[in-house]
C-alpha positions in Angstrom: 2.3 -0.7 -3.8 5.8 -1.2 -2.3 7.0 0.8 -5.3 4.7 3.6 -4.3 2.2 3.0 -7.1 -1.5 2.8 -6.3 -4.1 2.3 -9.1 -1.5 3.3 -11.7 -0.6 6.6 -9.8 2.8 7.3 -8.2 2.0 8.5 -4.7 5.4 8.1 -3.0 8.9 6.7 -3.6 9.5 3.0 -3.6 10.1 1.9 0.0 10.9 -1.8 -0.1 14.0 -1.4 2.1 11.9 0.4 4.8 9.2 -2.2 4.7 11.8 -5.0 5.1 13.6 -3.2 7.9 10.2 -2.8 9.7 9.6 -6.5 9.4 13.0 -7.4 11.0 12.5 -4.9 13.8 9.0 -6.4 14.5 10.6 -9.8 15.0 9.9 -11.4 11.6 12.5 -14.1 11.0 12.0 -14.9 7.3 10.0 -13.5 4.4 8.8 -15.4 1.3 8.3 -12.9 -1.5 5.9 -14.2 -4.1 6.1 -13.8 -7.9 2.8 -13.7 -9.7 4.1 -13.4 -13.2 7.3 -14.2 -15.1 8.4 -10.6 -14.8 7.6 -10.5 -11.0 9.3 -13.8 -10.5 12.6 -12.4 -11.8 12.2 -9.3 -9.7 11.5 -11.2 -6.4 14.5 -13.5 -7.1 16.7 -10.4 -7.4 15.3 -9.1 -4.0 16.0 -12.4 -2.3 19.5 -12.6 -3.7 20.3 -9.1 -2.6 19.3 -9.9 1.0 21.5 -13.0 0.9 24.5 -10.8 0.0 23.7 -8.3 2.8 23.5 -11.0 5.5 26.8 -11.7 7.4 26.1 -15.4 7.5 25.2 -15.5 3.8 22.1 -17.4 4.7 19.6 -14.7 3.9 16.2 -14.1 5.4 14.4 -13.3 2.2 13.2 -16.1 0.0 10.9 -16.2 -3.1 8.4 -18.3 -5.0 8.4 -18.5 -8.8 5.1 -18.9 -10.5 2.1 -17.3 -12.4 -1.0 -16.3 -10.5 -4.3 -17.7 -12.0 -5.4 -14.1 -12.8 -2.4 -13.7 -15.0 -2.4 -17.1 -16.7 -2.9 -15.3 -20.0 0.9 -15.2 -20.2 0.8 -18.8 -21.2 -1.6 -18.1 -24.0 0.6 -15.3 -25.3 3.8 -17.1 -25.2 2.8 -20.4 -26.8 0.8 -23.5 -26.4 -0.4 -23.9 -22.8 -0.2 -27.7 -23.2 3.5 -27.3 -24.0 4.1 -25.3 -20.8 2.3 -28.0 -18.8 4.4 -30.7 -20.3 7.6 -28.7 -19.4 6.3 -28.3 -15.9 5.5 -32.0 -15.6 9.0 -32.8 -16.8 10.5 -30.5 -14.1 8.3 -32.2 -11.5 9.5 -35.6 -12.5 13.1 -34.4 -12.4 12.5 -33.2 -8.9 11.0 -36.5 -7.8 14.1 -38.3 -9.2 16.4 -36.0 -7.2 14.3 -36.3 -4.1 13.3 -32.7 -4.1 9.6 -33.0 -3.4 7.5 -31.1 -0.8 5.8 -33.7 1.4 2.7 -31.4 2.0 0.9 -28.5 0.6 -0.7 -25.1 1.5 -4.3 -24.2 1.3 -4.0 -20.5 0.7 -6.5 -17.9 2.0 -9.0 -20.7 3.0 -12.6 -19.5 2.9 -14.4 -22.8 2.7 -16.9 -24.4 5.1 -16.2 -26.5 8.2 -17.0 -29.6 6.0 -14.4 -28.4 3.5 -11.9 -27.9 6.2 -12.4 -31.5 7.6 -12.0 -32.9 4.1 -8.7 -31.0 3.6 -7.4 -32.0 7.1 -8.2 -35.7 6.3 -5.4 -35.6 3.7 -2.1 -36.7 5.2 -12.6 -12.8 6.7 -16.0 -13.3 8.0 -17.5 -14.6 11.3 -18.0 -17.9 9.5 -14.3 -18.0 8.8 -13.5 -17.5 12.5 -15.8 -20.5 13.3 -13.9 -22.6 10.8 -10.6 -21.4 12.2 -11.5 -22.6 15.7 -11.5 -26.2 14.4 -8.1 -26.2 12.7 -5.4 -27.7 14.9 -2.5 -25.3 15.5 -0.1 -28.1 14.4 -1.7 -28.0 10.9 -1.7 -24.2 10.5 0.6 -21.5 9.0 -0.1 -17.8 8.9 0.8 -15.0 6.5 0.0 -11.4 5.7 -0.5 -11.8 1.9 0.8 -8.2 1.8 0.3 -5.7 0.3 -3.3 -7.1 0.3 -5.6 -8.4 3.0 -4.9 -6.0 5.8 -7.1 -6.5 8.8 -9.7 -3.7 8.7 -11.9 -2.3 11.4 -14.9 -3.9 9.7 -13.4 -7.4 9.9 -14.7 -9.9 12.4 -11.3 -10.6 13.8 -10.4 -7.0 14.6 -11.6 -7.4 18.2 -8.6 -9.6 18.9 -6.0 -7.2 17.4 -3.8 -5.5 20.0 -0.7 -4.5 18.1 -0.8 -1.2 16.2 1.8 0.7 14.1 1.8 4.3 13.2 0.3 4.8 9.8 -0.2 7.6 7.3 -2.3 7.9 4.2 -0.3 7.3 1.0 -0.6 10.9 0.0 1.1 11.9 3.3 3.7 9.1 3.2 6.4 9.0 5.9 9.3 6.4 5.8 8.9 5.4 9.5 5.1 4.7 9.2 3.0 2.1 7.5 0.6 3.1 4.8 -3.1 3.0 5.6 -4.8 0.2 3.6 -1.5 -1.4 2.6 -0.5 -4.6 4.4 3.1 -5.3 5.4 5.1 -8.3 6.7 5.5 -6.6 10.1 1.7 -6.8 10.6 1.8 -10.6 10.8 1.6 -10.1 14.5 -2.0 -9.0 14.1 -2.8 -12.2 12.3 -1.2 -14.2 15.1 -3.4 -12.2 17.6 -6.5 -13.0 15.7 -5.7 -16.7 15.6 -4.9 -16.8 19.3 -8.0 -14.9 20.3 -10.3 -16.9 18.1 -8.9 -20.2 19.5 -8.8 -18.9 23.1 -5.1 -19.4 23.4 -3.5 -17.2 26.0 0.1 -18.3 25.4 0.6 -16.3 22.2 4.4 -16.8 22.1 3.9 -20.6 22.4 1.4 -20.4 19.5 3.9 -18.3 17.5 6.6 -21.0 18.0 4.2 -23.7 16.9 3.2 -21.9 13.7 6.8 -21.0 13.0 7.9 -24.6 13.2 5.0 -25.6 11.0 6.2 -23.1 8.4 9.8 -24.3 8.7 8.7 -27.9 8.4 7.1 -27.1 5.1 9.3 -24.5 3.5 12.7 -25.0 5.3 12.8 -28.6 6.6 16.6 -28.5 6.4 16.8 -25.8 9.0 14.1 -27.1 11.5 15.4 -27.8 14.9 15.1 -31.6 15.3 14.2 -31.5 19.0 11.4 -28.9 18.5 10.0 -30.9 15.6 10.0 -34.0 17.7 8.1 -32.2 20.4 5.5 -31.1 18.0 5.1 -34.6 16.6 4.7 -36.1 20.1 1.7 -33.9 20.7 3.4 -31.9 23.4 2.9 -28.7 21.5 0.4 -26.1 22.4 -3.2 -27.3 22.3 -6.2 -25.6 20.9 -7.4 -24.3 24.2 
């Protein structure tokens, strides 16, 4: 969709730079671009590397993941024995362990389970029911995302009542560079996700919640950049509470 293609039809020109610029203007600090196939993984790596070159400090604000989405796992069938791919992945994991490059935690993506499922997951070191489950997740154990270009918050969603931020939008057929596209999610809209979480949990200090969720994300994806004092504050339990 960020290339202007919807259901195989070209509706407008690719607008990745405009989407990214909107994100930075909205206060987004970093973006993780996901690759869902071998081809996409190469493309998102190029995007991330381009941003690093453009940043004056060479640090970059765009990062990427490399992988194959379960719906496209047929790639493994087409390119050889799946067991062979698994063994190669296992060898890579063992190499990472040997070098100390191992993530200490994990992400439960787009969680839609029950409260009981939630409690089981938390015991490890888009409906009204989802909102009920959300209320019981400690802010210190949570990260948020847009999952763009999918999963935009619609007027029919239970959490829409908490959304306060709006951006000018146009239908894809009437595309304008300075507007979002109706029905297409964007990184700048992560503010809406934050508002839903805050509203659902009854948290009035939305900026404090934002900092907590940001540090949770850094602790998982960018531990080398996490401010030590802020992390210590979170660990001590001084961070924002659920109410």
